[in-house]
PAZAPA-4460 file (N, C-alpha, C; in steps of 0.05 Angstrom, whole numbers, plus 32768, in hexadecimal, padded with zeros to 4 digits):
% residues 323
    n_x    n_y    n_z   ca_x   ca_y   ca_z    c_x    c_y    c_z   seq   type   mol
   8022   7E1C   82B1   801D   7E1A   8294   802B   7E02   8289     1      M     A
   801C   7DF3   8278   8028   7DDB   826C   803D   7DE1   8258     2      S     A
   804D   7DCD   8252   8062   7DD1   823E   8057   7DD6   8223     3      T     A
   8040   7DC7   821C   8034   7DCA   8202   8029   7DE6   81FE     4      E     A
   801D   7DF2   8212   8012   7E0D   820F   8027   7E22   820E     5      S     A
   803E   7E1C   821A   8054   7E30   821B   8064   7E30   8201     6      A     A
   8064   7E19   81F3   8075   7E16   81DC   8070   7E2A   81C6     7      R     A
   8057   7E2F   81BD   8053   7E42   81A8   805D   7E5E   81AF     8      P     A
   805A   7E66   81C9   8065   7E80   81D1   8083   7E81   81CE     9      T     A
   8090   7E6B   81D6   80AD   7E6A   81D5   80B7   7E6C   81B8    10      A     A
   80A9   7E5D   81A6   80B0   7E5D   818A   80AD   7E79   817E    11      V     A
   8096   7E86   8185   8090   7EA0   817A   80A4   7EB4   8185    12      A     A
   80AC   7EB1   819F   80BF   7EC4   81AA   80DA   7EC0   819C    13      F     A
   80E2   7EA7   8198   80FC   7EA2   818B   80FD   7EAD   816F    14      G     A
   80E7   7EA9   8160   80E6   7EB3   8145   80E7   7ED1   8145    15      T     A
   80D8   7EDE   8156   80D8   7EFB   8157   80F3   7F06   815F    16      G     A
   8100   7EF9   8172   811A   7F02   817A   812F   7EFF   8164    17      T     A
   812D   7EE9   8155   813F   7EE5   813E   813B   7EFB   8129    18      S     A
   8122   7F01   8123   811C   7F15   810F   8127   7F30   8118    19      V     A
   8122   7F37   8132   812B   7F50   813C   814A   7F52   813C    20      L     A
   8157   7F3C   8141   8174   7F3B   8141   817F   7F40   8124    21      T     A
   8172   7F33   8111   817B   7F36   80F5   8177   7F53   80EC    22      V     A
   815F   7F5F   80F3   815A   7F7A   80EB   816E   7F8D   80F8    23      I     A
   8174   7F89   8111   8187   7F9A   811F   81A3   7F99   8112    24      T     A
   81AC   7F80   810C   81C6   7F7D   80FF   81C6   7F8A   80E4    25      V     A
   81B1   7F87   80D5   81B0   7F94   80BA   81B1   7FB2   80BC    26      Q     A
   81A1   7FBD   80CF   81A2   7FDA   80D2   81BD   7FE4   80DB    27      L     A
   81CA   7FD5   80ED   81E4   7FDC   80F7   81F8   7FDC   80E0    28      L     A
   81F7   7FC7   80CF   8209   7FC4   80B8   8204   7FDB   80A5    29      A     A
   81EB   7FE2   80A0   81E6   7FF9   808E   81F1   8013   8099    30      F     A
   81ED   8017   80B3   81F7   802F   80C0   8215   8032   80BE    31      S     A
   8223   801C   80C2   8240   801D   80C0   8249   8022   80A3    32      I     A
   823D   8014   8090   8245   8018   8074   823E   8034   806A    33      S     A
   8228   803F   8074   8220   805A   806C   8233   806F   8078    34      F     A
   823A   806A   8091   824B   807D   809F   8267   807F   8093    35      S     A
   8271   8069   8087   828B   806A   807B   828A   8071   805D    36      V     A
   8271   8077   8054   826E   8080   8038   826E   806B   8023    37      G     A
   8269   8052   802B   8269   803C   8017   8250   802A   801B    38      H     A
   8238   8034   8014   8220   8024   8018   8220   800A   8008    39      P     A
   8231   8009   7FF3   8232   7FF0   7FE4   823C   7FD9   7FF4    40      E     A
   824B   7FDF   8009   8254   7FCA   801B   823D   7FBD   802A    41      L     A
   8229   7FCD   8030   8211   7FC1   803D   8202   7FAE   802A    42      Y     A
   8201   7FB6   8010   81F3   7FA4   7FFD   8201   7F89   7FFC    43      A     A
   821C   7F89   7FFC   822B   7F70   7FFC   8225   7F60   8015    44      V     A
   8226   7F6F   802C   8221   7F61   8046   8206   7F55   8047    45      F     A
   81F1   7F64   803E   81D6   7F59   8040   81D2   7F40   802F    46      A     A
   81DE   7F40   8017   81DB   7F29   8005   81EA   7F11   8011    47      I     A
   8202   7F15   801B   8212   7EFF   8026   8205   7EF5   8040    48      L     A
   81FA   7F07   8050   81EE   7EFE   8069   81D4   7EEE   8064    49      S     A
   81C6   7EF5   804F   81AE   7EE5   8048   81B6   7EC9   8041    50      A     A
   81CB   7EC6   8031   81D4   7EAB   802B   81DE   7E9C   8044    51      G     A
   81EB   7EAA   8056   81F5   7E9E   806F   81DE   7E95   8080    52      A     A
   81C9   7EA5   8082   81B2   7E9E   8092   81A4   7E85   8087    53      L     A
   81A2   7E84   806C   8196   7E6D   8060   81A7   7E54   8064    54      A     A
   81C1   7E57   8064   81D3   7E40   8069   81D0   7E37   8086    55      F     A
   81CF   7E4A   8099   81CC   7E43   80B5   81B1   7E35   80BB    56      A     A
   819D   7E3C   80AB   8182   7E30   80AE   8180   7E15   80A0    57      A     A
   8196   7E0D   8093   8195   7DF3   8085   8183   7DF2   806D    58      G     A
   8182   7E08   805E   8171   7E09   8047   817B   7DFB   802E    59      R     A
   8194   7DF2   802F   819F   7DE5   8018   81A9   7DF8   8002    60      G     A
   81B5   7DED   7FED   81C0   7DFD   7FD8   81AB   7E0F   7FCB    61      T     A
   8195   7E03   7FC5   817F   7E12   7FB7   8176   7E29   7FC9    62      F     A
   8172   7E23   7FE3   8168   7E38   7FF5   817C   7E4E   7FF8    63      G     A
   8196   7E47   7FFA   81AA   7E5C   7FFC   81AB   7E6E   7FE3    64      I     A
   81A9   7E61   7FCB   81A9   7E70   7FB2   8190   7E82   7FB0    65      L     A
   8179   7E77   7FB8   8160   7E87   7FB7   8161   7E9F   7FCA    66      A     A
   816B   7E9A   7FE2   816D   7EB0   7FF6   8181   7EC6   7FEC    67      A     A
   8197   7EBD   7FE0   81AB   7ED0   7FD7   81A1   7EE1   7FC0    68      T     A
   8196   7ED4   7FAC   818C   7EE3   7F95   8173   7EF4   7F9C    69      L     A
   8162   7EE9   7FAD   814B   7EF9   7FB6   8153   7F12   7FC5    70      G     A
   8168   7F10   7FD4   8172   7F27   7FE4   817D   7F3C   7FD1    71      T     A
   8187   7F35   7FBA   8190   7F49   7FA7   817A   7F5C   7FA0    72      V     A
   8162   7F51   7F99   814B   7F61   7F93   8142   7F71   7FAC    73      L     A
   8142   7F63   7FC3   813A   7F70   7FDC   814B   7F88   7FE2    74      L     A
   8165   7F86   7FDE   8177   7F9C   7FE3   8172   7FB2   7FCF    75      V     A
   816D   7FAB   7FB6   8167   7FBF   7FA2   814D   7FCF   7FA9    76      A     A
   813B   7FC2   7FB7   8122   7FD0   7FBE   8125   7FE0   7FD8    77      L     A
   8134   7FD4   7FEB   8136   7FE1   8006   814B   7FF6   8008    78      A     A
   8161   7FF2   7FFA   8178   8005   7FFD   8171   8021   7FF4    79      L     A
   8163   8026   7FDF   815B   8042   7FD8   814B   804F   7FEE    80      P     A
   8139   8040   7FFB   8129   804C   8010   813A   8052   8029    81      L     A
   814C   803F   802F   815E   8044   8046   8170   805C   8041    82      L     A
   817A   805E   8028   818B   8075   8022   817B   808F   8022    83      M     A
   8162   808E   801A   8151   80A6   801B   814F   80B0   8038    84      L     A
   814A   809E   804A   8147   80A6   8066   8161   80AE   8072    85      V     A
   8176   809F   806D   8190   80A3   807A   819D   80BE   8071    86      A     A
   8197   80C7   8059   81A5   80DF   804F   8195   80F9   8054    87      R     A
   8181   80F7   8065   8171   810F   806B   817E   811F   8081    88      Q     A
   817D   8139   807E   8186   814C   8092   8171   814E   80A8    89      N     A
   8177   8148   80C1   8162   814A   80D6   8155   8166   80D8    90      P     A
   8165   817A   80D3   8159   8195   80D4   8145   8199   80BD    91      A     A
   814C   818F   80A5   8139   8191   808F   8120   8180   8094    92      A     A
   8123   8169   80A0   810C   8159   80A7   80FA   8167   80BA    93      L     A
   8105   8173   80CF   80F6   8182   80E3   80E8   819A   80D6    94      L     A
   80F6   81A7   80C4   80EA   81BE   80B6   80D2   81B6   80A5    95      S     A
   80D5   819F   8097   80BF   8196   8086   80A8   818C   8097    96      S     A
   80AE   817E   80AD   8099   8174   80BF   8088   8189   80CB    97      A     A
   8094   81A1   80CF   8085   81B7   80DC   807A   81CA   80C7    98      T     A
   807E   81C5   80AE   8074   81D6   8099   8057   81D0   8094    99      N     A
   8045   81E4   8097   8028   81DF   8093   8021   81D5   8078   100      P     A
   802F   81DD   8063   802A   81D4   8048   8030   81B6   8046   101      S     A
   8046   81AD   8052   804D   8191   8052   8038   8181   8062   102      V     A
   8030   818B   8078   801D   817D   8089   8002   817A   807A   103      Q     A
   7FFA   818E   806B   7FE1   818C   805C   7FE4   8178   8045   104      R     A
   7FFB   8178   8038   8000   8165   8023   7FFF   8148   802D   105      A     A
   800B   8144   8044   800B   8129   8050   7FEF   8120   8058   106      L     A
   7FE0   8133   8064   7FC5   812D   806B   7FB4   8125   8053   107      F     A
   7FB7   8135   803D   7FA8   812F   8025   7FB0   8114   801A   108      L     A
   7FCA   810D   801C   7FD4   80F4   8011   7FCC   80DB   8021   109      S     A
   7FC0   80DF   8038   7FB4   80C9   8047   7F96   80C9   8043   110      V     A
   7F8B   80E1   8044   7F6D   80E4   8043   7F62   80DC   8028   111      Y     A
   7F6C   80E8   8013   7F61   80E2   7FF8   7F65   80C5   7FF0   112      A     A
   7F7D   80B9   7FF4   7F7F   809C   7FEE   7F6D   808B   7FFF   113      P     A
   7F67   8093   8018   7F55   8084   8029   7F39   8084   801C   114      L     A
   7F30   809B   8013   7F16   809C   8006   7F16   808B   7FED   115      L     A
   7F2C   808C   7FDE   7F2E   807B   7FC6   7F2E   805E   7FCC   116      S     A
   7F3C   8056   7FE2   7F3D   8039   7FE9   7F22   8030   7FF2   117      A     A
   7F13   8041   8002   7EF8   8039   800A   7EE6   8035   7FF3   118      L     A
   7EE8   8047   7FDF   7ED7   8045   7FC7   7EDF   802C   7FB7   119      A     A
   7EF9   8026   7FB5   7F02   800E   7FA7   7EF8   7FF5   7FB4   120      S     A
   7EF9   7FF4   7FCE   7EF0   7FDC   7FDC   7ED1   7FD9   7FDB   121      V     A
   7EC3   7FEF   7FE0   7EA6   7FEF   7FE0   7E9B   7FE6   7FC5   122      A     A
   7EA7   7FEF   7FAF   7E9D   7FE8   7F95   7EAC   7FD0   7F8A   123      L     A
   7EC4   7FCA   7F94   7ED3   7FB4   7F89   7ECC   7F99   7F94   124      G     A
   7EC3   7F98   7FAD   7EBC   7F7F   7FBA   7EA5   7F71   7FAB   125      V     A
   7E8F   7F7F   7FA5   7E79   7F72   7F96   7E83   7F67   7F7B   126      P     A
   7E94   7F77   7F6D   7E9F   7F6D   7F54   7EB1   7F55   7F58   127      L     A
   7EC0   7F55   7F6E   7ED2   7F3F   7F74   7EC2   7F25   7F79   128      A     A
   7EAB   7F28   7F87   7E9A   7F11   7F8C   7E90   7F05   7F71   129      V     A
   7E87   7F16   7F5F   7E7D   7F0D   7F46   7E94   7EFF   7F36   130      V     A
   7EAC   7F0B   7F36   7EC2   7EFF   7F28   7ECB   7EE4   7F34   131      L     A
   7EC9   7EE2   7F4E   7ED1   7ECA   7F5C   7EBE   7EB3   7F55   132      A     A
   7EA5   7EB9   7F50   7E91   7EA4   7F4A   7E91   7E9D   7F2C   133      R     A
   7E9B   7EAE   7F1C   7E9D   7EA8   7EFF   7E84   7EAE   7EEF   134      G     A
   7E88   7EB5   7ED6   7E72   7EBB   7EC4   7E7C   7EBC   7EA8   135      F     A
   7E6C   7EB9   7E93   7E75   7EBB   7E78   7E80   7ED7   7E72   136      P     A
   7E96   7ED8   7E64   7EA3   7EF1   7E5E   7EB3   7EFD   7E75   137      G     A
   7EBA   7EEC   7E89   7EC9   7EF6   7EA0   7EE4   7F00   7E98   138      Q     A
   7EF1   7EF3   7E85   7F0C   7EFC   7E7D   7F0C   7F19   7E73   139      A     A
   7EF7   7F21   7E65   7EF5   7F3D   7E5C   7EF3   7F50   7E73   140      L     A
   7EE2   7F49   7E86   7EDF   7F5A   7E9E   7EF9   7F5C   7EAE   141      V     A
   7F06   7F46   7EB1   7F20   7F46   7EC0   7F34   7F57   7EB1   142      E     A
   7F34   7F57   7E97   7F46   7F68   7E88   7F40   7F85   7E8C   143      S     A
   7F26   7F8C   7E8D   7F1F   7FA8   7E92   7F27   7FB1   7EAE   144      L     A
   7F25   7F9F   7EC1   7F2D   7FA5   7EDD   7F4B   7FAA   7EDE   145      V     A
   7F5A   7F9B   7ECF   7F77   7F9D   7ED0   7F82   7FB3   7EBE   146      D     A
   7F71   7FBE   7EAC   7F7B   7FD1   7E99   7F88   7FEA   7EA5   147      L     A
   7F7D   7FF5   7EBB   7F8B   800D   7EC7   7FA7   8007   7ED0   148      P     A
   7FAE   7FEE   7ED4   7FCA   7FE8   7EDD   7FDE   7FED   7EC7   149      L     A
   7FD6   7FEC   7EAE   7FE9   7FEF   7E98   7FE6   800A   7E8A   150      V     A
   7FD1   8019   7E91   7FCD   8033   7E85   7FE1   8047   7E91   151      V     A
   7FF0   8056   7E81   8002   806A   7E8C   7FF3   807E   7E9E   152      P     A
   8001   8088   7EB2   7FF3   8098   7EC6   7FE7   80B1   7EBB   153      H     A
   7FF6   80BE   7EA9   7FEB   80D7   7E9D   7FD2   80D1   7E8C   154      S     A
   7FD2   80BA   7E7E   7FBB   80B2   7E6F   7FA3   80AC   7E81   155      V     A
   7FA9   80A0   7E98   7F94   809B   7EAB   7F86   80B5   7EB4   156      A     A
   7F97   80CA   7EB9   7F8B   80E4   7EC1   7F7A   80EF   7EAB   157      G     A
   7F84   80EE   7E92   7F74   80F9   7E7C   7F5A   80E9   7E79   158      L     A
   7F5C   80CE   7E7C   7F44   80BD   7E79   7F2F   80C5   7E8E   159      A     A
   7F38   80CA   7EA6   7F25   80D1   7EBB   7F17   80EC   7EB5   160      V     A
   7F26   80FF   7EAA   7F1B   8119   7EA2   7F07   8116   7E8C   161      L     A
   7F0E   8106   7E77   7EFC   8102   7E61   7EE2   80F3   7E6A   162      F     A
   7EE5   80E0   7E7D   7ECF   80D0   7E85   7EBC   80DE   7E99   163      A     A
   7EC8   80EC   7EAC   7EB8   80F8   7EC1   7EB8   8116   7EC2   164      F     A
   7EC8   8123   7EB1   7EC9   8140   7EB1   7EB2   814C   7EA2   165      G     A
   7EB6   8165   7E9A   7EA1   8173   7E8B   7E99   8164   7E72   166      Q     A
   7E7F   815F   7E6F   7E74   8150   7E59   7E77   8132   7E5C   167      G     A
   7E7F   8128   7E74   7E82   810C   7E79   7E6B   8100   7E87   168      G     A
   7E71   80EA   7E96   7E5C   80DB   7EA4   7E50   80EA   7EBB   169      L     A
   7E5E   80FD   7EC7   7E54   810C   7EDE   7E54   812A   7ED6   170      L     A
   7E41   8132   7EC6   7E42   814E   7EBB   7E3F   8164   7ED1   171      P     A
   7E33   815D   7EE7   7E2F   8171   7EFC   7E45   8171   7F11   172      R     A
   7E57   815E   7F0F   7E6D   815B   7F23   7E86   816A   7F19   173      A     A
   7E93   8178   7F2A   7EAC   8185   7F23   7EC3   8172   7F29   174      K     A
   7ED2   816B   7F15   7EE7   8157   7F18   7F03   8165   7F18   175      V     A
   7F07   8176   7F04   7F21   8182   7F01   7F28   8194   7F19   176      L     A
   7F3E   818F   7F26   7F48   819F   7F3C   7F38   819D   7F56   177      G     A
   7F2B   8186   7F5A   7F1B   8182   7F72   7F24   8168   7F80   178      T     A
   7F1D   8166   7F9A   7F22   814E   7FA9   7F13   8136   7F9D   179      L     A
   7EFB   813B   7F94   7EEB   8126   7F87   7EFA   811B   7F6E   180      F     A
   7F05   812C   7F5E   7F14   8124   7F47   7F2D   8114   7F4F   181      G     A
   7F3B   811D   7F64   7F52   810F   7F6E   7F4B   80F3   7F76   182      M     A
   7F35   80F0   7F85   7F2D   80D5   7F8E   7F25   80C4   7F76   183      V     A
   7F18   80D0   7F62   7F11   80C0   7F4A   7F2B   80B6   7F3C   184      L     A
   7F3E   80C7   7F39   7F57   80BF   7F2C   7F65   80A9   7F3C   185      A     A
   7F66   80AC   7F56   7F73   8098   7F67   7F64   807E   7F66   186      M     A
   7F49   807F   7F66   7F39   8066   7F65   7F3D   8058   7F4A   187      T     A
   7F40   8067   7F35   7F44   805B   7F1A   7F5D   804A   7F1A   188      F     A
   7F73   8054   7F26   7F8D   8046   7F24   7F90   8031   7F3A   189      V     A
   7F80   8033   7F50   7F84   8021   7F67   7F6F   800B   7F69   190      S     A
   7F58   800F   7F5D   7F42   7FFB   7F60   7F4A   7FDF   7F58   191      A     A
   7F5A   7FDB   7F43   7F62   7FBF   7F3C   7F6F   7FAF   7F53   192      P     A
   7F7E   7FBD   7F64   7F8B   7FAF   7F7B   7F76   7FA5   7F8F   193      F     A
   7F61   7FB5   7F94   7F4C   7FAD   7FA6   7F3C   7F96   7F9B   194      A     A
   7F35   7F98   7F81   7F24   7F83   7F75   7F33   7F69   7F73   195      V     A
   7F4C   7F69   7F6A   7F5B   7F50   7F66   7F61   7F43   7F81   196      N     A
   7F69   7F52   7F95   7F6F   7F46   7FAF   7F56   7F3A   7FBB   197      A     A
   7F3F   7F48   7FB9   7F26   7F3D   7FC4   7F1D   7F25   7FB5   198      A     A
   7F20   7F26   7F9A   7F18   7F0E   7F8A   7F27   7EF5   7F92   199      R     A
   7F41   7EF8   7F96   7F51   7EE1   7F9E   7F49   7ED7   7FB9   200      E     A
   7F41   7EE9   7FCB   7F37   7EE0   7FE5   7F1D   7ED1   7FE3   201      G     A
   7F0A   7EDA   7FD3   7EF1   7ECC   7FD0   7EF4   7EB1   7FC1   202      F     A
   7F08   7EB0   7FAF   7F0D   7E97   7FA1   7F18   7E82   7FB4   203      E     A
   7F26   7E8A   7FC9   7F31   7E77   7FDC   7F1D   7E6C   7FF0   204      R     A
   7F05   7E78   7FF2   7EF1   7E6F   8004   7EE6   7E54   7FFA   205      V     A
   7EE5   7E40   800B   7EDB   7E26   8003   7EBD   7E27   7FFF   206      D     A
   7EB5   7E21   7FE6   7E98   7E22   7FE0   7E88   7E0E   7FF0   207      S     A
   7E95   7DF9   7FFB   7E86   7DE6   800B   7E7C   7DF3   8025   208      R     A
   7E8C   7E05   8030   7E84   7E13   8048   7E6C   7E24   8043   209      I     A
   7E6C   7E32   802C   7E55   7E42   8025   7E3C   7E31   8021   210      E     A
   7E3F   7E1A   8014   7E28   7E08   8010   7E1D   7DFE   802A   211      R     A
   7E30   7DF9   803D   7E27   7DEF   8057   7E16   7E04   8065   212      A     A
   7E1F   7E1E   8063   7E0F   7E33   806F   7DF4   7E36   8063   213      A     A
   7DF2   7E32   8048   7DD8   7E34   803B   7DC6   7E1D   8044   214      R     A
   7DD1   7E05   8048   7DC0   7DEE   8050   7DB7   7DF1   806D   215      T     A
   7DC5   7E02   807C   7DBC   7E07   8098   7DA8   7E1E   809A   216      L     A
   7D9F   7E28   8083   7D8A   7E3C   8083   7D92   7E58   807D   217      G     A
   7DAC   7E5D   807A   7DB5   7E79   8074   7DAF   7E80   8057   218      A     A
   7DA5   7E98   8053   7DA1   7EA0   8037   7DBB   7EA9   802B   219      N     A
   7DBB   7EB2   8012   7DD4   7EB9   8005   7DE2   7ED1   8012   220      E     A
   7DD2   7EE5   801A   7DDF   7EFC   8027   7DEB   7EF5   8042   221      W     A
   7DDC   7EE5   8052   7DE7   7EDC   806C   7E00   7ECB   8069   222      E     A
   7E00   7EBA   8055   7E18   7EA9   804F   7E30   7EBB   8049   223      T     A
   7E2B   7ECF   8039   7E41   7EE1   8032   7E4B   7EF1   804A   224      F     A
   7E38   7EFB   8059   7E3F   7F0C   8070   7E4D   7EFD   8087   225      R     A
   7E43   7EE4   808C   7E4D   7ED6   80A3   7E62   7EC0   809D   226      R     A
   7E65   7EB9   8083   7E77   7EA4   807C   7E8C   7EAE   8068   227      V     A
   7E82   7EB5   8050   7E95   7EBC   803A   7EA6   7ED5   8041   228      T     A
   7E99   7EEA   8049   7EA7   7F04   804D   7EBC   7F01   8064   229      A     A
   7EB6   7EF5   807B   7ECA   7EF3   808F   7EE2   7EE2   8086   230      P     A
   7EDE   7ECD   8076   7EF4   7EBC   806D   7F05   7ECB   8058   231      L     A
   7EF9   7EDE   804A   7F09   7EED   8036   7F11   7F09   8040   232      A     A
   7F0C   7F0E   805A   7F10   7F29   8065   7F2D   7F33   8062   233      A     A
   7F40   7F21   8067   7F5C   7F2A   8065   7F64   7F32   8049   234      R     A
   7F59   7F24   8035   7F5F   7F2B   8019   7F52   7F45   8012   235      S     A
   7F3A   7F4A   801C   7F2C   7F63   8017   7F3C   7F7A   8024   236      V     A
   7F46   7F76   803C   7F56   7F8A   804A   7F70   7F8F   803B   237      L     A
   7F7C   7F79   8032   7F95   7F7C   8022   7F90   7F8D   8009   238      T     A
   7F7A   7F87   7FFC   7F73   7F97   7FE4   7F6F   7FB4   7FEA   239      G     A
   7F62   7FBA   8001   7F5E   7FD5   8009   7F78   7FE3   800F   240      G     A
   7F8A   7FD5   801D   7FA4   7FE1   8024   7FB5   7FE6   800A   241      V     A
   7FB4   7FD3   7FF8   7FC3   7FD6   7FDF   7FB7   7FED   7FCE   242      L     A
   7F9D   7FEF   7FCE   7F90   8005   7FBF   7F98   8020   7FCC   243      A     A
   7F98   8021   7FE6   7FA0   803A   7FF4   7FBD   8041   7FED   244      W     A
   7FCF   802D   7FEE   7FEB   8032   7FE8   7FEF   803B   7FCC   245      A     A
   7FE0   802F   7FB9   7FE3   8037   7F9D   7FD9   8054   7F9A   246      R     A
   7FC4   805B   7FA7   7FBA   8076   7FA5   7FCD   808A   7FB1   247      A     A
   7FDB   8083   7FC7   7FEE   8095   7FD3   8005   809B   7FC0   248      V     A
   800D   8087   7FB0   8024   808A   7F9F   801D   8097   7F84   249      S     A
   8004   809B   7F7E   7FFC   80A5   7F64   8005   80C2   7F5F   250      E     A
   8010   80C7   7F48   801A   80E1   7F41   800D   80EC   7F27   251      F     A
   8011   80DD   7F11   8009   80E7   7EF7   7FEC   80EE   7EF5   252      G     A
   7FDA   80DB   7EFC   7FBE   80E0   7EF9   7FB4   80F6   7F0B   253      A     A
   7FBF   80F7   7F24   7FB7   810C   7F37   7FC1   8127   7F2D   254      V     A
   7FD9   8128   7F22   7FE4   8142   7F19   7FD3   814E   7F02   255      A     A
   7FC7   813D   7EF2   7FB7   8146   7EDC   7F9B   814D   7EE5   256      I     A
   7F8F   813C   7EF6   7F73   8140   7EFE   7F70   8155   7F14   257      V     A
   7F81   8153   7F28   7F7F   8164   7F40   7F9A   816C   7F49   258      A     A
   7FA6   817F   7F3C   7FC1   8188   7F43   7FC2   8193   7F5F   259      Y     A
   7FAE   81A3   7F66   7FAB   81AC   7F81   7F8D   81AF   7F87   260      S     A
   7F85   81AA   7F9F   7F69   81A9   7FA6   7F63   81B9   7FBF   261      V     A
   7F4A   81BD   7FC4   7F41   81C9   7FDD   7F36   81B3   7FEE   262      S     A
   7F3F   81B1   8007   7F37   819B   8019   7F33   81A6   8035   263      V     A
   7F21   819A   8044   7F1D   81A1   8060   7F34   8196   8070   264      F     A
   7F42   81A7   807E   7F5A   819F   808D   7F53   819F   80AB   265      Y     A
   7F4F   8188   80B8   7F46   8188   80D4   7F57   8197   80E8   266      P     A
   7F72   8196   80E7   7F81   81A6   80FB   7F7B   81C4   80FA   267      P     A
   7F75   81CE   80E2   7F6E   81EB   80E0   7F51   81F0   80E2   268      A     A
   7F41   81DA   80E1   7F24   81DC   80E2   7F19   81EF   80CD   269      M     A
   7F25   81ED   80B5   7F1B   81FE   809F   7F23   81F1   8085   270      E     A
   7F17   81FA   806F   7F1E   81F0   8055   7F36   81FF   804A   271      R     A
   7F4A   81F0   8040   7F63   81FC   8037   7F65   81F7   8019   272      V     A
   7F6C   820B   800A   7F6F   8209   7FED   7F8C   8205   7FE5   273      S     A
   7F90   81FA   7FCD   7FAB   81F7   7FC3   7FBB   81E0   7FCF   274      G     A
   7FAE   81CC   7FDB   7FBC   81B6   7FE7   7FC2   81A1   7FD1   275      V     A
   7FDB   8197   7FD1   7FE4   8184   7FBD   7FE8   8169   7FC9   276      Q     A
   7FE2   8154   7FB9   7FE9   8139   7FC0   8007   8137   7FC4   277      H     A
   8011   8128   7FD8   802D   8128   7FDF   8040   8122   7FC8   278      A     A
   803B   810E   7FB7   804D   810A   7FA0   804F   8122   7F8E   279      P     A
   8039   8130   7F8A   803A   8149   7F79   804A   815E   7F89   280      V     A
   8044   8160   7FA3   8052   8174   7FB3   8070   816F   7FB4   281      F     A
   8078   8156   7FB6   8095   814E   7FB7   80A2   8155   7F9C   282      I     A
   8094   8150   7F86   80A0   8157   7F6C   80A3   8175   7F69   283      Y     A
   8090   8184   7F71   8092   81A1   7F6F   80A8   81AC   7F82   284      N     A
   80AB   81A0   7F99   80C0   81A8   7FAC   80DB   81A1   7FA0   285      T     A
   80DE   818A   7F93   80F7   8183   7F86   80FE   8198   7F70   286      F     A
   80EB   81A1   7F60   80F0   81B4   7F4B   80F7   81CF   7F56   287      L     A
   80EA   81D7   7F6C   80EE   81F2   7F76   8104   81F4   7F8B   288      S     A
   8108   81DF   7F9C   811A   81E1   7FB2   8130   81CD   7FB2   289      S     A
   8130   81BA   7FA0   8146   81A7   7F9E   8142   818D   7FAD   290      G     A
   8157   817D   7FAD   8155   8161   7FB7   8151   8160   7FD5   291      L     A
   815F   8171   7FE4   815D   816F   8001   8141   8174   800B   292      E     A
   8135   818A   8002   811A   8191   800B   8106   817B   8003   293      A     A
   8107   8172   7FEA   80F4   815E   7FE1   80F9   8143   7FEF   294      S     A
   8113   813D   7FF4   8119   8124   8002   810E   8123   801E   295      G     A
   810D   8139   802C   8103   8139   8047   80E5   8134   8047   296      S     A
   80D6   8140   8034   80B9   813C   8032   80B4   811F   802A   297      V     A
   80C4   8114   8017   80C1   80F8   800F   80C6   80E5   8026   298      A     A
   80D9   80EC   8037   80DE   80DB   804E   80C7   80DB   8062   299      T     A
   80BC   80F3   8066   80A4   80F5   8078   808D   80E4   806D   300      L     A
   8089   80E5   8053   8073   80D5   8047   8079   80B8   804A   301      L     A
   8092   80B0   8046   809A   8094   8049   8095   808A   8065   302      L     A
   809E   8099   8079   809A   8092   8095   807C   8090   809C   303      V     A
   806D   80A2   8091   8050   80A2   8096   8043   8089   808B   304      L     A
   804A   8082   8072   803F   806A   8066   8047   8051   8074   305      C     A
   8060   804F   807C   8069   8037   808A   805B   8034   80A5   306      V     A
   8058   804B   80B3   804A   804B   80CC   802D   8041   80C9   307      G     A
   801F   804A   80B4   8003   8042   80B0   8002   8024   80A9   308      L     A
   8015   801A   8099   8015   7FFE   8093   8019   7FED   80AC   309      F     A
   802C   7FF5   80BD   8030   7FE6   80D6   8017   7FE7   80E7   310      V     A
   800A   7FFE   80E8   7FF2   8000   80F8   7FDC   7FEE   80EE   311      L     A
   7FD8   7FED   80D4   7FC3   7FDC   80C9   7FCA   7FBF   80CF   312      V     A
   7FE3   7FB7   80CC   7FEB   7F9B   80D1   7FE6   7F94   80EE   313      R     A
   7FEE   7FA5   8101   7FEB   7F9F   811D   7FCE   7F9E   8126   314      S     A
   7FBD   7FAE   811A   7FA1   7FAF   8123   7F8F   7F9B   8115   315      L     A
   7F97   7F92   80FD   7F85   7F82   80ED   7F90   7F67   80E6   316      A     A
   7FA7   7F66   80D8   7FB0   7F4D   80CD   7FB7   7F39   80E2   317      Y     A
   7FC3   7F42   80F8   7FCC   7F2F   810C   7FB6   7F24   811E   318      D     A
   7F9E   7F2E   811B   7F88   7F25   812C   7F76   7F11   811D   319      R     A
   7F77   7F11   8103   7F66   7EFF   80F4   7F4A   7F08   80F3   320      G     A
   7F3A   7EFB   80E1   7F1E   7F02   80DF   7F1A   7F1E   80D4   321      G     A
   7F03   7F29   80DA   7EFD   7F44   80D0   7F0F   7F58   80DE   322      W     A
   7F1C   7F6B   80CF   7F2D   7F7E   80DB   7F1D   7F92   80EB   323      P     A
***
């Protein structure tokens, strides 16, 4: 093998090894600080180590300052999650993991958001294409797309009931307390993520490439399918993942529209009633059983979400093109 062909592998290996080393050191530092009962020591260590790494990489004064200050926010985001996992009782985790009610809640919290994300992408991509190409009054439409991002969650749930419930746009559809209503509520709050991410992807596609395809005889649909869509595929996938994640985290709208639902549960091969979305289930568990029981369910949901994110990245993002 030539030196040129081996070099990218060596660089990638070195980078991966460095990242793994940093992660290992950070986890070790957190474990030590947590075991001695002073997690604040880890926060100090993480911030100082970020500045030291920037200094070792020769980033200069600005780079060191940026890395240090940026790590302050990173620690504020990561430390609560680390503490959530670290403070769990293994016995309580095992008990929650084997609890059929918890299993059904976790299943619903993957299944319903997946339906919502698929709906957001299926309906959001055409709108994203139109927005990317521009039209008169586009600012108004973009404002309407972004409006669910600023609407309070409880208001979103009420709006969904008024719009699609009894006397609404779907008079024959049962919305309140159904899986359909839950998916509607999730789609309402998560669709902007799918639309905006896809729109940004289509805007980055070079129009000259599309014109070249048209001059070679491809019609508009073929140009979109074979040129535009593959080039924007990662953005579309990102939008779908963000929409799914937003739907998983939804509490207020779901609690109002579909507090508990009946859903077909594959492990039992039957329809099960009274299943709650995990955030609603965790809140009820906190009220009825306290911090330890709700924390174990929250940890299971966190691990499940992280695992799915890693799976999506490994199967789609790192390969390029259509996922």
